[in-house]
C-alpha positions in Angstrom: -55.7 -15.2 -22.9 -57.0 -11.7 -23.7 -56.2 -10.5 -20.2 -52.6 -11.9 -20.7 -52.2 -10.1 -24.0 -53.5 -6.9 -22.4 -51.0 -7.1 -19.5 -48.2 -7.6 -22.0 -49.4 -4.7 -24.0 -49.5 -2.4 -21.0 -46.2 -3.7 -19.8 -44.6 -2.9 -23.1 -45.6 0.7 -23.0 -45.6 1.4 -19.2 -43.0 -0.9 -17.7 -41.5 1.1 -14.7 -38.1 2.3 -15.6 -35.8 4.9 -14.0 -35.7 8.3 -15.6 -32.0 8.0 -16.4 -32.5 6.2 -19.7 -34.9 8.7 -21.2 -33.0 11.6 -19.8 -29.6 10.6 -21.2 -31.2 9.7 -24.6 -32.8 13.2 -24.6 -29.5 14.9 -23.9 -27.6 13.0 -26.6 -30.5 13.2 -29.2 -30.8 17.0 -29.1 -27.1 17.5 -28.9 -26.7 15.3 -32.0 -29.4 17.3 -33.9 -27.7 20.5 -33.0 -24.4 19.3 -34.3 -25.9 17.8 -37.5 -27.9 21.0 -38.4 -25.4 23.6 -37.2 -24.3 24.4 -40.7 -27.5 24.0 -42.6 -29.0 27.3 -43.8 -32.8 27.0 -44.2 -33.1 30.7 -45.1 -32.1 29.9 -48.7 -35.5 28.3 -49.2 -37.1 31.7 -48.7 -35.6 32.9 -51.9 -36.9 30.2 -54.1 -39.5 31.2 -56.6 -43.1 30.4 -55.7 -43.4 28.7 -59.1 -41.6 25.7 -57.5 -43.8 25.6 -54.4 -45.6 22.2 -54.3 -46.8 21.9 -50.7 -47.3 18.6 -49.0 -50.8 17.8 -47.8 -50.1 18.8 -44.2 -48.4 22.1 -45.2 -51.3 22.8 -47.5 -53.9 22.0 -44.8 -52.1 24.3 -42.3 -51.7 27.0 -44.9 -47.9 27.1 -44.4 -45.7 28.8 -46.9 -42.0 29.8 -47.1 -41.1 33.0 -45.2 -38.6 35.6 -46.2 -34.9 34.7 -45.7 -34.6 37.2 -42.8 -37.5 35.6 -41.0 -36.1 32.1 -41.6 -32.8 33.3 -40.2 -34.6 34.2 -36.9 -36.5 30.9 -36.8 -33.5 28.7 -37.3 -31.6 30.6 -34.6 -34.4 30.1 -32.2 -34.7 26.5 -33.1 -31.0 25.9 -32.5 -31.3 27.6 -29.1 -34.2 25.4 -28.2 -32.2 22.3 -29.2 -29.3 23.4 -26.9 -31.7 24.0 -24.0 -33.3 20.6 -24.5 -29.9 19.0 -24.4 -28.9 20.5 -21.1 -32.4 20.3 -19.7 -33.3 23.9 -19.1 -37.0 24.8 -19.4 -37.2 21.4 -20.9 -40.9 21.1 -21.6 -41.2 24.6 -23.2 -37.9 24.1 -25.1 -39.0 20.7 -26.4 -42.3 22.1 -27.7 -40.5 25.0 -29.5 -38.0 22.5 -30.9 -40.8 20.3 -32.2 -42.9 23.0 -33.8 -40.0 24.9 -35.5 -38.4 21.6 -36.4 -41.6 20.5 -38.2 -41.6 23.7 -40.2 -37.9 24.0 -41.0 -37.1 20.4 -41.6 -40.4 20.0 -43.6 -39.8 23.1 -45.8 -37.4 21.5 -48.3 -39.9 18.7 -48.9 -42.3 21.1 -50.6 -40.3 21.8 -53.7 -40.7 18.6 -55.6 -38.5 16.2 -53.7 -38.9 14.4 -50.4 -36.1 13.1 -48.2 -35.7 10.0 -46.0 -34.1 11.5 -43.0 -36.2 14.2 -41.4 -39.6 12.6 -40.8 -38.5 10.4 -37.9 -36.7 13.3 -36.2 -39.9 15.4 -36.2 -41.9 12.5 -34.8 -39.3 11.9 -32.1 -39.2 15.6 -31.1 -43.0 15.7 -30.9 -43.0 12.6 -28.6 -40.4 14.2 -26.4 -42.4 17.4 -26.2 -45.1 15.4 -24.4 -42.8 13.4 -22.1 -41.1 13.9 -18.8 -37.6 13.7 -20.4 -36.2 16.5 -18.2 -36.7 14.7 -14.8 -33.1 13.6 -14.6 -29.7 14.7 -16.0 -31.0 18.2 -16.5 -30.7 21.6 -15.0 -34.4 21.5 -14.3 -34.0 18.3 -12.3 -31.1 19.8 -10.4 -33.1 22.8 -9.4 -36.1 20.7 -8.5 -34.0 18.4 -6.3 -32.6 21.2 -4.4 -36.1 22.5 -3.7 -37.8 19.2 -3.0 -34.9 17.0 -1.8 -36.0 13.9 -3.6 -35.4 11.9 -6.8 -38.1 10.8 -9.2 -38.9 7.1 -8.8 -39.1 4.5 -11.6 -42.3 5.0 -13.7 -43.9 4.1 -17.0 -43.8 7.8 -17.8 -40.1 7.2 -18.7 -40.9 4.1 -20.8 -43.6 5.0 -23.3 -41.7 7.8 -25.1 -38.8 5.5 -25.9 -41.1 2.7 -27.0 -43.0 5.1 -29.3 -39.7 6.2 -30.9 -38.8 2.5 -31.3 -42.1 1.8 -33.0 -41.7 4.8 -35.4 -38.2 3.7 -36.4 -39.3 0.1 -36.9 -42.2 1.2 -39.1 -39.8 3.3 -41.2 -37.6 0.2 -41.9 -40.6 -2.1 -42.4 -42.2 0.3 -44.9 -38.9 0.5 -46.8 -38.6 -3.2 -47.1 -42.3 -3.7 -48.1 -42.1 -1.0 -50.7 -39.1 -2.7 -52.3 -40.9 -6.0 -52.5 -44.2 -4.5 -53.6 -42.9 -2.5 -56.5 -39.8 -4.6 -57.4 -40.6 -8.0 -56.2 -37.8 -10.5 -56.0 -36.3 -8.8 -59.1 -35.2 -6.1 -56.7 -32.7 -8.7 -55.5 -32.0 -10.9 -58.6 -31.8 -8.2 -61.3 -29.1 -5.6 -62.0 -30.9 -3.0 -59.9 -28.4 -2.8 -57.1 -25.5 -2.8 -59.6 -27.1 0.2 -61.4 -27.7 2.1 -58.2 -24.0 1.6 -57.1 -22.7 2.8 -60.5 -25.1 5.8 -60.7 -23.9 7.0 -57.3 -20.6 8.3 -58.7 -22.4 10.7 -61.0 -23.3 13.2 -58.2 -27.0 12.3 -58.1 -27.3 12.5 -54.3 -27.0 15.2 -51.7 -23.4 14.0 -51.1 -20.8 11.9 -52.9 -19.8 8.4 -51.7 -16.9 8.1 -49.3 -15.2 5.6 -51.5 -15.3 4.0 -55.0 -15.7 0.5 -53.4 -19.3 0.6 -54.8 -17.9 0.3 -58.3 -15.9 -2.7 -57.4 -18.9 -4.3 -55.8 -21.0 -3.5 -58.9 -18.4 -5.5 -61.0 -19.5 -8.7 -59.2 -23.1 -9.7 -59.9 -23.3 -12.1 -57.0 -22.1 -9.5 -54.5 -24.8 -7.0 -55.7 -27.4 -9.7 -55.2 -26.1 -10.5 -51.7 -26.1 -6.8 -50.9 -29.7 -6.3 -52.1 -31.0 -9.4 -50.3 -29.3 -8.3 -47.1 -30.8 -4.9 -47.3 -34.4 -6.2 -47.6 -33.7 -8.8 -44.9 -32.5 -6.2 -42.4 -35.4 -3.8 -43.1 -38.0 -6.5 -42.7 -36.5 -8.0 -39.6 -36.0 -4.7 -37.8 -39.6 -4.9 -36.5 -38.5 -7.8 -34.3 -36.4 -5.4 -32.2 -39.6 -4.3 -30.5 -40.3 -7.7 -29.0 -37.0 -9.3 -27.9 -33.7 -8.1 -26.6 -31.7 -10.5 -28.7 -33.4 -9.1 -31.8 -32.5 -5.6 -30.6 -28.9 -6.7 -30.1 -28.7 -8.0 -33.7 -31.1 -5.8 -35.8 -30.3 -2.4 -34.4 -26.5 -2.5 -35.1 -27.2 -4.2 -38.5 -29.5 -1.3 -39.5 -27.0 1.2 -38.2 -24.3 -0.4 -40.3 -26.7 -0.5 -43.3 -27.1 3.2 -43.2 -23.4 3.8 -42.8 -22.8 1.5 -45.8 -25.3 3.5 -47.9 -23.5 6.7 -47.0 -20.1 5.2 -47.9 -21.1 3.5 -51.1 -24.0 5.7 -52.5 -23.7 9.1 -50.8 -27.0 9.9 -49.1 -26.4 11.4 -45.6 -28.2 9.7 -42.8 -26.3 11.3 -39.9 -29.4 12.9 -38.3 -31.4 9.6 -38.6 -28.5 7.7 -37.0 -28.7 10.1 -34.0 -32.1 8.5 -33.2 -30.4 5.3 -32.4 -29.5 6.7 -28.9 -33.0 5.6 -27.8 -32.1 2.0 -28.3 -29.1 2.1 -25.9 -29.8 1.2 -22.2 -27.8 4.1 -20.8 -28.9 3.5 -17.2 -27.6 -0.1 -17.4 -24.3 1.0 -18.9 -24.0 3.8 -16.3 -24.6 1.3 -13.5 -21.9 -1.0 -14.9 -19.5 1.9 -15.1 -20.2 3.1 -11.5 -19.8 -0.5 -10.2 -16.5 -0.9 -12.0 -15.3 2.4 -10.7 -16.3 1.7 -7.1 -14.7 -1.8 -7.3 -11.4 -0.3 -8.5 -11.5 2.3 -5.7 -11.8 -0.5 -3.2 -9.3 -2.8 -4.8 -6.3 -0.6 -5.4 -5.8 0.6 -1.8 -6.3 -2.9 -0.4 -3.7 -4.4 -2.7 -1.2 -1.7 -1.7 -1.9 -2.1 2.0 1.0 -3.8 4.0 0.2 -7.3 5.3 2.0 -6.6 8.6 -0.3 -3.7 9.4 -2.7 -6.0 11.2 -5.7 -4.9 9.1 -7.4 -7.6 7.0 -7.3 -7.0 3.2 -11.0 -7.2 2.8 -11.9 -4.4 0.5 -10.5 -5.7 -2.8 -10.1 -8.6 -5.1 -8.0 -10.7 -5.0 -8.1 -10.6 -1.2 -5.8 -12.1 1.4 -6.5 -13.2 5.0 -3.9 -12.8 7.7 -3.7 -15.2 10.6 -1.3 -15.2 13.5 0.6 -18.5 13.9 3.3 -19.2 16.5 6.6 -20.1 15.0 6.9 -23.4 16.9 3.7 -24.7 15.3 5.0 -24.4 11.7 5.6 -27.6 9.9 9.1 -28.8 10.6 9.5 -29.9 7.1 9.3 -26.3 5.9 12.7 -25.7 7.3 14.1 -28.3 4.8 12.5 -27.0 1.7 14.6 -26.6 -1.4 16.0 -23.1 -1.7 14.4 -22.8 -5.2 11.0 -22.6 -3.4 12.1 -19.9 -0.9 10.7 -17.0 -3.0 7.3 -18.6 -2.9 7.2 -19.0 1.0 4.5 -16.9 2.5 5.3 -17.7 6.1 6.8 -14.9 8.2 8.1 -15.0 11.8 4.8 -14.0 13.4 2.3 -14.0 10.6 1.2 -16.4 7.9 -0.3 -14.8 4.7 -2.8 -17.2 3.2 -4.2 -16.1 -0.3 -7.5 -17.9 -0.5 -9.2 -18.7 -3.9 -12.5 -18.8 -2.0 -12.0 -15.1 -1.0 -11.3 -14.2 -4.6 -14.6 -15.8 -5.7 -16.4 -14.2 -2.8 -15.3 -10.7 -3.5 -15.5 -10.8 -7.3 -17.8 -8.1 -8.7 -21.3 -9.4 -9.0 -22.7 -7.6 -12.1 -26.4 -7.8 -12.6 -27.7 -9.4 -15.8 -29.9 -7.0 -17.9 
């Protein structure tokens, strides 16, 4: 039993997977961060009075402090360049380390002035994990240059699995901690009381980093039962998200539900979770989707020319679906009753002078695209 659990444990972390999934996730993740933080100016924190400086334990242990605005301008420019290089996969390992170190400092800086935020921690964890991974082995400029020099592609390996699974685990713990904290400090009253109603009404008074997209929150707050359903659904999604680690069906349900939960919070309450939402790219099986797309494209390329090919050319229509087989039949062997068919059936006749075109349902089933199940 113990050996079986150990095998499952190792398989979870080191199941051999192709490099495409991690590589595409890397490219989209860093590109998303670059877009989300393109207009954020971290240099303003360098001008805040030291009287408001209340360092977090890690900042205090590392003796970090806010630099001057000019120095922060340089750091954020270097950080954005590192994000861009990570996205395209140029000097991927070095760029990922620079992005993680500067990201820790720049994203953590606002947390040291009396208020913490919910968005940045997961991003720093994800960047740190990617800095130790082989995320640049595919879909990168580094991989292109290495392939030209060595003339081979990297094989499937557990090295491309554990970084994704660690980010899965980190995100699952974020949601689990949020659900447990609600029940620990609020209990069932967090669901059955007017708490959600108050939160929805308070959101219109500019208490967050952004205003809600709509005033629908006020209409929901007017209905007690709707607020109870909303509060209960929130806790249920947060507690159930951990199941996404263990079963693909749970991933197919819980990950989109949590994504919509954060979008709903943004729409009804105001807090921005766009950078956090970017981390959802690691849940998408990009290699599987790319395989489906390539198969569909190849199938269409085979099908269209075969359907346009003339049946009198003597070439079997074997490359597409539906297909048709052509057989040569002497005219005198045709069924004599065919000569006396009703004229209304003439357009459906597929018998020519020297050729008989037989569209076979069996051929259609045989040549149908066979997509793998993943």
